[in-house]
N, C-alpha and C positions, 0 to 999 in steps of 0.2 A: 571739059573735066568729066562728064559722065563717062565719055567714050574712053579718057585716062583710066579711070575706076576701073569699068568694065573690062579694060584690058588686062587690068591688073588681077582682078576675078578669074580671068581666064588663063593668063598665065601661072597663076594661084594653084588652080585646079586641076591644069596640064602637067605640072613641074610635082605636086605633091596628089593630086585627087587619081590619078592613073595607078601611082606605086600602091596607095591605099586598098584603092580598088583590085588590083593584082594580088595585093596579100591577103584581103578578103575572101577571093576566089582561090586562091590556094591555100589557104586554111580551111575550107569547106572541103576543097576536092583532098586533100590531104589527110582529114580528119575521118573522112569516108572510106579511103584509102585503110588508114589504120585500122578502122574498124573490121574491115572484112578481111587484112592481113590477120589480124587476130582468131577470124574465126574460123578462117582457113588451119592456120594450125594448130590451132584447139581440136578441132576434127581431126588431122593427123596422129595428133599424141595418142588422142583417146583410139584411136584406130589402134595404133601401133602399142596400146596397153601401158602408156608411161603413169607409172606413180603419179597420185591427185597432185601429191606435194611438189615434185617434180612439174608438171603442169603448171600450175598455177605460179611457182617460180620462175620460170622459164618464157612465161607467157608476161610477166611483169617488167621483168627484163626487155622481153621484145618492145614492148608495149614505151617505154621509159625510152631507150634506142633512140624509136621510131619519132616518138615528140619531139624530142631533143632536135634531131637532123630536122624536122619540120620547122621547128622554131627559129633553129639559126638560117634556114630559107628564107622564113619571112620577115626576118630581117634583114638580111640581105636582099630582099624585094624592096622593103622599103629605102635602100640605100644606105643603112646605116653598115659599118665598118665591123665585119664579123671576126677579123684574126684576135682582136683583143677579147673578142668573147669565146671563142676559142683555145685561145691559151691561157683566160682565166677558169674555164671547164676543167683543161688540163692541170692546172694547177691545183685545183681543186680537189682531181681525182687523184692528184698523185700524194697530197695529204695526207687522206682519208685513208688510202693504201699503207704507208707510213704508219698510221694511227692503227690501223686495224690487222696490223702484221697475222696475230696467233688467230683471231676472227679471221680471216681471208683462210687461212690452211685447213679452217675448219667446214669455212664455206665451201673450199674445193673439196672436200672429204664427202661433205653431206652431196653434191651435187654426185662425185664419180659415183659412190654408194647406191643413188636412185639412179645410174644410168646403168650400172653393171649387175645392180640388185646382187650381193653375196649372200642377202637375206632379205625377209619381208615380215611386216609384220605377223605375230603367231608363229614365228618359227624359234626355237632353245638355239639358242647359243652360246660357246665360251669364250669372253676376248678381254683382252685387258686385266685378267683376273677375277673377272665377273663370269657367272654363269646364271643363266635365266632366260625370260621368255620378251623377245621386241613386242614392245607396246607403241611406241611410237616412233618414226625418223622424220627428224626435222633438217630443216638446212643448215643449220652449227652441231645438233646434238641428237644423241639417239638414249631414248628410253627405255629402260632394262627392268624387266619386273621380277625381282630374284624368286627364288623358293621361300625365303622367311618372310615372303610379300613385302619386302622394303623395296625402292624403286633405286635403279641406281642411273644417273642421268653421264654419259661418256661423250666426250665430243668427239667429234666426228672428226677431226685429222689425225690424231694419236690410233683410232677406232680402226682406220683404212688402213694406217700405216703398221698396226701390228697384225698376231695372227687371228685367224678368226675360225674356230669350228662350228660349222652349222649342224647340228642332229638331226636335222628335218629335213636338211637335202636330198636326200634317199628315199626319206620315207621310211627307211628300216634301219633299226638299231640290234646289234647283240647284247641281251643281258650279262655282264660282267658277273660271275659266281665262283666260289671255290669250296672244295668241303676236303677238309684232312680224315681220314680214316685209319683204323689202326692196323698195323704189320702183320697180324695173325687173319684179316680182311682175305677173303678170294675176291682177288682184282677184278676178273671178267665179269665175275655175277654182280660186283658192285656196280662197275661199268652201266651194264645193262640195267638193272634195277633205278639210276639216275638216269640213262636214257630215257626208259619208259616214262619218269618223272616228268622230264623236262616235256615231252612230247604229247603228254595228256591232258595240257591245259591249251582250251580252246584257241586261247589265242598266239600261240607259238606258231612258227610259220613253218612249212615241211620244206620246204625253199626258201632258203639254205638252211640245211637239215641241222642242227641241234651238233654240238662240239663237245665230246666227252671223254678227256682223256687223262691220265697222269700227269702232272706238269713237274711234281719234285718229290724226291725221298726225302722226307725231312726229319730231323732227328726223333722226334716222338710221332709218327705217322708218314703217311701217305697223301700228298695233296691232288685232288681231281677235278681240273675244271670243267664243270656243269653250265655251258654257253648255248644258251637260244637264241634264236633269231626273234623279233616280234616289230611289229610294227611301232614308230615312235611313240603315238599317243599307249600304247600298251606296256611300255618298257617297267613302268614301275608295279602296275599287277602283277606282271612275271616276276618279277625279281620278289617282292614281299612272299610272295606265293613259293617259289622255292624254299625260303629261308625258315620258311612257316613248317614245311614239309621236307625237308631233310633228313631230319631225326626218327620222324615218323617211321618214312622209309626206310632206311637203314636198321632200325629197328626190326622191322617186322620180317629182314634177311639175316640178323645177327648179327650185326655187323657193329661195332663198336667205334664212338666217336672219340677221340683220346682226348684228354684235358688233362692239363698241370696238377704234379701230385706234389705237396711239399712234407719233408722230410723234417719233424721236428728232432734236434738231440740235447738232453739236458745232460749236463756233466753233475751228479751226485757227488757230495762229500763222503770222505770215506767212513 
């Protein structure tokens, strides 16, 4: 009777103990390998200067995938059929995908934005009818601080699929200004005075050189473009400087800036 019980115990140990031991060993080794893989991947991403948000996201995805594979392997080691388990995971993934189609589009857009970097935090951009400074790039959405200090939250799917204008990409911007002068003005002298006005500002770049040219012969004025180049961060100081000093510069050389005149006609009784 004792031999029979001992044989039963030995049989149970051989039948269940060895698979359990293998599963425990597989768990320990697998967990160590996953930890090493995450550390190595993290170092590679940091060396290649991936965005922090993208690093965290990709590392989480890799970690979850590796742990799911490890769990499936452990379940198989214990002798449990894994085909049903895999089918359940696939069905769950399909259901989640169908329920989150819009979010998945934004998710894919976020990954591509972080990979290809059409802009970075701190850049001034125009996209989806919104202009402002990039505050934060998440996996699903991008936050933009508009010039009126409002925060716009743009889903990454439409953002990636639309036109994006990055004002900071080259680091240089052209200041767009235009001034109208009288038809009586000495145009070469006026252009020279406006060119000096533009180049006198310390924030104006010499290369590319400012553009100062007649653009339109309008009904009551000759319109002259004054377009100096400056660093992106200096755009508005230069713009306001020009607007503030146009009249003073033209007054100094005797050039009139036309303005609308109204003629009032009154009919008097005989």
